[in-house]
C-alpha positions as CSV (number, residue, x, y, z in Angstrom):
1,M,-16.4,220.5,-136.9
2,K,-16.3,223.0,-134.0
3,N,-19.3,224.2,-132.1
4,D,-19.8,227.8,-133.3
5,S,-22.5,228.6,-130.8
6,N,-20.1,230.1,-128.3
7,P,-17.0,231.7,-129.8
8,D,-15.8,232.9,-126.4
9,T,-15.5,229.3,-125.3
10,E,-13.5,228.4,-128.4
11,S,-11.1,231.3,-128.0
12,E,-10.7,230.4,-124.3
13,V,-9.8,226.8,-125.1
14,E,-7.2,228.0,-127.7
15,S,-5.9,230.5,-125.2
16,T,-5.4,227.8,-122.6
17,A,-3.4,225.7,-125.1
18,I,-1.4,228.8,-126.1
19,L,-0.8,229.8,-122.4
20,L,0.5,226.2,-121.7
21,G,2.9,226.6,-124.5
22,R,4.1,229.9,-123.2
23,V,4.4,228.6,-119.7
24,R,6.7,225.8,-121.0
25,G,8.8,228.6,-122.6
26,G,9.2,230.3,-119.2
27,D,6.6,233.0,-119.7
28,I,5.6,234.3,-116.2
29,A,2.6,236.3,-117.5
30,A,1.2,233.2,-119.1
31,R,1.6,231.3,-115.8
32,N,-0.2,234.2,-114.0
33,D,-3.0,234.1,-116.5
34,L,-3.5,230.3,-116.0
35,V,-3.5,230.8,-112.2
36,A,-6.1,233.6,-112.5
37,R,-8.3,231.4,-114.8
38,Y,-8.2,228.1,-112.8
39,L,-7.6,229.1,-109.2
40,P,-11.2,230.4,-108.4
41,M,-12.7,227.3,-110.0
42,L,-10.4,224.9,-108.1
43,R,-11.1,226.8,-104.8
44,R,-14.9,226.3,-105.3
45,W,-14.4,222.7,-106.1
46,S,-12.1,222.0,-103.1
47,H,-14.3,223.8,-100.6
48,G,-15.4,221.3,-98.0
49,R,-13.1,218.5,-99.1
50,L,-10.9,218.9,-96.0
51,P,-12.3,218.1,-92.5
52,R,-12.8,221.2,-90.3
53,A,-9.7,220.5,-88.2
54,A,-7.5,220.4,-91.3
55,R,-9.1,223.5,-92.7
56,D,-8.2,225.4,-89.5
57,L,-4.6,224.2,-89.6
58,N,-4.0,224.8,-93.2
59,D,-6.3,227.1,-95.2
60,T,-7.9,225.3,-98.1
61,D,-7.3,228.3,-100.4
62,D,-3.6,228.2,-99.6
63,L,-3.5,224.4,-100.3
64,V,-5.2,224.9,-103.6
65,Q,-2.9,227.7,-104.7
66,V,0.2,225.7,-103.8
67,A,-1.2,222.7,-105.7
68,L,-1.9,224.8,-108.7
69,I,1.6,226.2,-108.7
70,R,3.1,222.7,-108.3
71,A,1.0,221.5,-111.3
72,L,2.3,224.4,-113.4
73,N,5.8,223.7,-112.4
74,R,5.4,220.2,-113.8
75,V,3.5,221.2,-117.0
76,E,6.5,220.3,-119.2
77,G,5.6,216.6,-118.7
78,F,1.9,217.1,-119.3
79,V,0.7,216.7,-122.9
80,P,-2.9,217.9,-123.1
81,Q,-5.0,216.1,-125.8
82,R,-8.1,218.1,-124.9
83,E,-9.0,221.1,-122.7
84,G,-10.7,218.7,-120.3
85,A,-7.5,216.8,-119.8
86,F,-5.8,219.9,-118.3
87,L,-8.7,220.4,-115.9
88,A,-8.6,216.7,-114.9
89,Y,-4.8,217.1,-114.4
90,L,-5.4,220.1,-112.1
91,R,-8.2,218.3,-110.2
92,T,-5.9,215.3,-109.6
93,T,-3.1,217.5,-108.3
94,V,-5.4,219.3,-105.9
95,L,-7.0,216.1,-104.7
96,N,-3.6,214.6,-104.1
97,S,-2.6,217.7,-102.1
98,V,-5.8,217.3,-100.0
99,R,-5.0,213.7,-99.3
100,D,-1.4,214.6,-98.4
101,E,-2.6,217.2,-95.9
102,L,-5.0,214.7,-94.3
103,R,-2.1,212.2,-93.9
104,R,0.1,215.0,-92.4
105,M,-2.7,216.0,-90.1
106,A,-3.0,212.4,-88.8
107,R,0.7,212.3,-88.0
108,R,0.9,215.6,-86.2
109,P,1.8,215.3,-82.5
110,G,0.1,217.5,-80.0
111,R,-3.1,218.1,-81.9
112,D,-5.1,218.0,-78.7
113,S,-3.6,221.2,-77.5
114,L,-5.2,223.3,-80.3
115,D,-8.8,223.0,-79.1
116,E,-10.3,220.2,-77.1
117,R,-13.7,220.9,-78.5
118,M,-12.5,220.7,-82.2
119,P,-12.6,217.1,-83.6
120,T,-9.1,216.1,-84.6
121,S,-10.5,214.2,-87.6
122,G,-13.9,213.9,-89.0
123,P,-15.6,213.8,-92.3
124,S,-15.3,216.7,-94.8
125,L,-18.4,218.4,-95.9
126,V,-18.4,216.3,-99.1
127,E,-18.1,213.1,-97.0
128,R,-20.9,214.2,-94.8
129,A,-23.1,214.9,-97.8
130,I,-22.6,211.6,-99.6
131,G,-20.8,209.4,-97.1
132,R,-17.2,208.2,-97.0
133,E,-18.0,204.9,-98.6
134,M,-19.9,206.5,-101.5
135,L,-17.0,209.0,-102.0
136,E,-14.5,206.2,-102.1
137,A,-16.7,204.2,-104.5
138,Y,-17.0,207.3,-106.7
139,E,-13.2,208.0,-106.8
140,A,-12.5,204.3,-107.5
141,A,-15.1,204.1,-110.3
142,L,-14.0,207.3,-111.8
143,S,-10.4,206.1,-112.0
144,V,-11.3,203.1,-114.2
145,L,-13.3,205.1,-116.8
146,P,-11.7,206.0,-120.1
147,E,-10.0,209.4,-120.0
148,E,-12.6,211.1,-122.1
149,H,-15.4,209.9,-119.8
150,Q,-13.4,210.9,-116.7
151,E,-13.0,214.4,-118.1
152,A,-16.7,214.6,-119.1
153,V,-17.9,213.6,-115.6
154,I,-15.4,215.9,-113.9
155,M,-16.4,218.9,-116.0
156,R,-20.1,218.3,-115.7
157,V,-20.6,217.0,-112.2
158,E,-17.7,218.6,-110.3
159,F,-17.1,221.9,-112.1
160,G,-20.6,222.5,-113.5
161,Y,-19.5,223.0,-117.2
162,T,-22.3,223.5,-119.6
163,Y,-22.7,221.0,-122.5
164,P,-21.5,223.6,-125.1
165,E,-18.4,224.1,-122.9
166,I,-17.9,220.3,-122.6
167,A,-18.3,219.9,-126.3
168,E,-15.5,222.5,-126.9
169,A,-13.2,221.0,-124.3
170,L,-13.6,217.5,-125.5
171,G,-13.6,218.3,-129.2
172,S,-17.2,217.1,-129.6
173,P,-19.0,218.3,-132.7
174,T,-22.1,219.6,-130.8
175,A,-23.5,220.2,-127.3
176,N,-25.8,217.3,-127.9
177,A,-22.9,215.0,-128.6
178,A,-21.3,216.2,-125.4
179,R,-24.5,215.5,-123.6
180,M,-24.5,211.9,-124.9
181,T,-20.9,211.5,-123.8
182,V,-21.7,212.7,-120.3
183,S,-24.8,210.4,-120.2
184,R,-22.8,207.4,-121.3
185,A,-20.0,208.3,-118.8
186,L,-22.5,208.6,-115.9
187,I,-24.1,205.3,-116.7
188,R,-20.7,203.6,-116.8
189,L,-19.7,205.4,-113.6
190,A,-22.9,204.2,-111.8
191,E,-22.2,200.6,-112.9
192,E,-18.6,200.8,-111.7
193,M,-19.7,202.3,-108.4
194,D,-22.0,199.4,-107.8
195,E,-19.0,197.1,-108.2
196,H,-16.8,199.2,-105.9
197,R,-19.3,199.4,-103.0
198,P,-18.7,197.0,-100.1
């Protein structure tokens, strides 16, 4: 039974599935609609994930846009079981692009000539807020959760989805059921993080 409390969310979920099908068929307008829908959200999410030096060398917005286009170019191989799966797929693609940029930045010769006062590497805003070890423990713990729990955590914690939105995206019968899924996922995440901390 679907949650009827927010019909706009339901039609948006259906529209994403329809748009993905149209993108697979080569529909440029559908691709543009998906970019317009997810790009602002992914930009907000990625803000501060690159250290300052990397952000100066490669604008985060550009990196996110390229990652989103790359993900849409590979959408034929992606089979979404739920709306949350597509968001998790996009998040992983952007996160991998951030990691690739950090590796490229570390290998660049002549970085010193850009600005002697600018640190060549340093923690991102997220790492400064929670610490590198905590961020690594979070990512490691998240990767071992069941897919539905990963999606629930990502939607609630990283993207700020409401419980009715999560219910719709996960196919939960109610917002309260989604709240319980998120709660169970966060408990399991905390347990896993304890195991992954040095």
